[in-house]
Structure formats: C-alpha cells, structure tokens
N, C-alpha and C positions, 0 to 999 in steps of 0.2 A: 680509170677507176680501179683501185686495188681491191682484191678479193677480201671478203670479210674475215676469212680465216687467217690472213697474214698478220693482223693485229694481235691475235692470240699467241703467236709464236714468241715474241719477246716477253710477254707476261708469264708464259709457262717456264721459260728459261730463268726468269728472275725468281719465280717461286721455287724452282729447283735449287737455285743458288742459295736462297735463304734457308731452305731445309737442310742443305749440306752444311752450311755454316752453323746452324742450330745444333745438329747432331755432332758436329766436330767440337763445338763448345761444350756440350754435355759430356762427351768423351774425355775432353781435356780436364774438365772440372772433377770428374770422378776417377781419373787415372791414378791419383794419389790421395789417399784418405788418411787422416790422422785423428787419433782418439786420445783423450787425456781426462783424468778425473777433474770434475768441475770444482770440488771442494775437498780439501785435505786438512785433517787435524793432526797436529803433532804436539809433542811434549818436550819441555826444556831438558836438554841433555841427552835425549834419545834420538837416534838416527831416524830420518824421515825419508821415505821413498816417494819421488815424484814420478808417477807412471805415465809413459807416453808410448803408444804403439802406432804403427803405420802400415799401410798396404799399398804397394805400387804395382802398376801394370808392367813395369820394366824390371829386369833382373838387377840386383844390387851390384854396383860397380865401385871402383875407387873414386868415382866422381860424386858419390853420395855424400851429402853434408847434413849435419844436424846442429842446430843452434838453440840454446836455452837462454831466454832473457828474463829479467826481473824488473818489476816496477814497484816502488814503495807506495803505500797508500797515501803518503803525505807529499808525493812528488809526481810529476808527469814525465820525468825523465826515465828512459828505459836503458838498462845496461846489460850487456852480454856476459853471462857468467860461465858458459860452457860452449865449446865448439868441437865438433868431431868431423874428421875427414881422414879415414884410414887410421888415424891416431887420435888420442884424447888430448884436448887442450882446455883444461879447467882454468878459470880465471886466476891470475896471479896478483890481483889487486882488489881492494875493497873489502867489505865485511865478509864476503864469501871466500876469501883467499884460504887455500889449503883445507876447505871444508866441502868441496864438491867432488863427488866420485861417480865414475861411470859404472852402471850396473845393467846396461842394456846389451843387446845382441842384434846387430843390424840384419844378419841373415835370418833371423826369426821375426823381424819387424818390430824389434823392441828398442826404443830410444830413451829408456828411463835413466834417471840419475838419482843420487841420494845426497842428503845434507847431513853432515855430522855436527854434533854439539849445537843444535839449533837453540835460538833464543827468541824472545818476543820481537826483537828488531828484524827478524827474518819474515815477519808477516807481510804479505803483499800478493801481487799477481805474477805468476810465472807463465811463460808461453813457450811452446815447443814447435819448432819449424823444421821440416825435412825437405830436402831437394834431392831427387834421384834422376838426373837428366836421362831422357828428355822430359820426365815427369817433374815439373817444377811448380805447377799450380795446385793449390790445395787450401783447405780451410786452416785456420790458425786457432786451435783450442786454447783456452786459458784456464789456469788452475789457481784458485784462491787458497792460500795457505794461512792457517791460524795456529799459532804456537801458544800453549798455555801451560800452567803448572798442572801436574797430574792430579794433585789434591783437589783441584777445582774442575776436573773434567766431567764429573757427574752432576748434571743439572736436572732437577725434577720440575716438571711443570705443575701448576696448581691442581690441574685435573688429576694427574698421576698421584700427587701427594694425597689428595682427598680420597682417591680410590684405595690407596694403601691404608689410610687411617680407618676407613670403613670396613675393608676386607679383613684385616688382621683381627680386630675384636670379634667380628662375626665368626671367623674361623675358629677362634679360641672357644667361644661359647658352644658352637656346634660340636667341637671335639670333646669338651667336657661332658656334654649331654650324652654323646655316644658312648663314652667311657662309663658313665654312670649306668646307662641302660644295659651295657654289656655286663657289668659287675652284678647287677640285679638279676639278669637272666641266668648268669652262671650260678648265682646263689640258689635260685629256685630249682635249677636242674640238680644241683648237689643235694639239696634237701630231699627231692623226690627219689633219688637213687639210693641214699644211705639210710632211709627210714627215719624221717624227721620226728623228733620228740619235742613236745611242747615244753616250754619253760614254766617255772612255778607261777610267774605272772600271768602267762597265757592261760594256764590251768585255772587260776583263781578267777580270771575274767570269765572263762567258760562256766565255772561254778556259779558265780554271781548271776550270770545271765540265765542259767537254768533255774536258780531259785526265784528270780524275778518272774520267769515264765510260769513256774509252779504257783506262785502267789496269785498271779493274774488269772490262772485257770481256776483255782479254788474260789477266788472272789466272784468270778463269773458264774460258777456252779451255785454258790450261795445265793446270789441275786436271783438266779432262775428258780431255786426252791422257794424263796420268799414270794416271788410272783405267783407260783403255782398255789401256795397256801392261801394267799389273799384271794385268788380266783375261786378256790373251793369254799371259803367262808362266805363269799358273796352269794353262792347258791344255797 
C-alpha cells in the first residue's frame, strides 16, 4: 500500500508546470506592445501621419522588422504598403506607389509612416506590425482612415446647432441690456457731478404739478370752511 502523500507529488509538479507556462505566456504576450490611433481623419491633398509606437523588452537590433498593411473597405484582400528592416522599403506598386514615407525612429519606439496627396480612395484599414526577435508576439492594432474634403470637415450635430441658435440670441439680448444699463448709470452720475439743470419741459411739468397741488389745497380749504359754516348755522 502506497503512502497517501505520494499521490500529491505528481499533482503538485503538474500545478507548478501550469503556473510556469502561464507566467511564461503572460511574459511573452507583454514583451512587445504596439499602440496606434484607432481612427484618423485626413483631408484631400494634405499629408496624413499614421502613428504607430512600440515597446519591446529586448534592445533594438538589425533583426527588427516593421510592416504596414492596407485593406480597402470594399475588399477582404490585404496588401503590404511598407516594410522596414534597417532600411525603408515603401511599396513600388498599387495606389500607394511613391506616396508612402517613413517618419518613425525605431530607437525611440516609433514606427510611424505618412501618406502624401491622399484621396478618398485611400479610405480603409491600416495595420502596423513589429517584430524584434526574440520579441515577436504582440497585439495588432488597426487604424481606420477617413479622407474627406476640408470644406465638409465641420459637421454639427442637431443638439449643438440648437444650442448655438438659442445661445447667440440670448447673449445678444443680455449684452444690449447691459450696455443700456451702463449708459443710463453713466448719465445719472454725470448729471449728479455737473449740477444738473432741468429743461423747460421738466420745469413746465413741475409748475403744472405745483399749480394742481395748489388748486387741490385751496379746494380742500374751501370745502372745510363751508362745512364749518353749515355746522354753526345748525346751532
């Protein structure tokens, strides 16, 4: 009869092996990391930069390779438009011929390229891959490129347009009110400092008001005298 502890030996060894393979796989997956813009907008006739950066756990050597590929939105076929290994090898055929330029720096982890004289036919998906042996396993980021006329580059949503239509008139009204209040306040201050003299209209209005008050006062006095006289006659 075998001891109970002997069965646990193979299990522990198998668990250690799985753990080692797991950590080795994680290290391999993270040893080379690539980043690229998911969406890029360009304009017809203006150079476009497709940015791609990488980080490797191994030093850069002459074995490092970079490949850029392109896939049209109307096709499933992928074509290589740029290759790098110590030297630059842009494509010499297809629609990207003589329009792909290297703008990266491998020693700084930059694998970017640029497209000159872009057109709407360049719309599609671009992929950047980097291999720096022994680091060859990595993610493959994709960049969606949309090329348009610059005149149609500004697109306002209905909410933004409604906000503008409401904000501008409100701002104009508030500005006019503030200007008017400021002028009125400045006019009152000027009158108080320079010794304000009433105009002939204002003087006539004050005179008429005084005459009306005098008439009312005399009328009230007369009515009071009449009441007093009636009261005395009653006695």
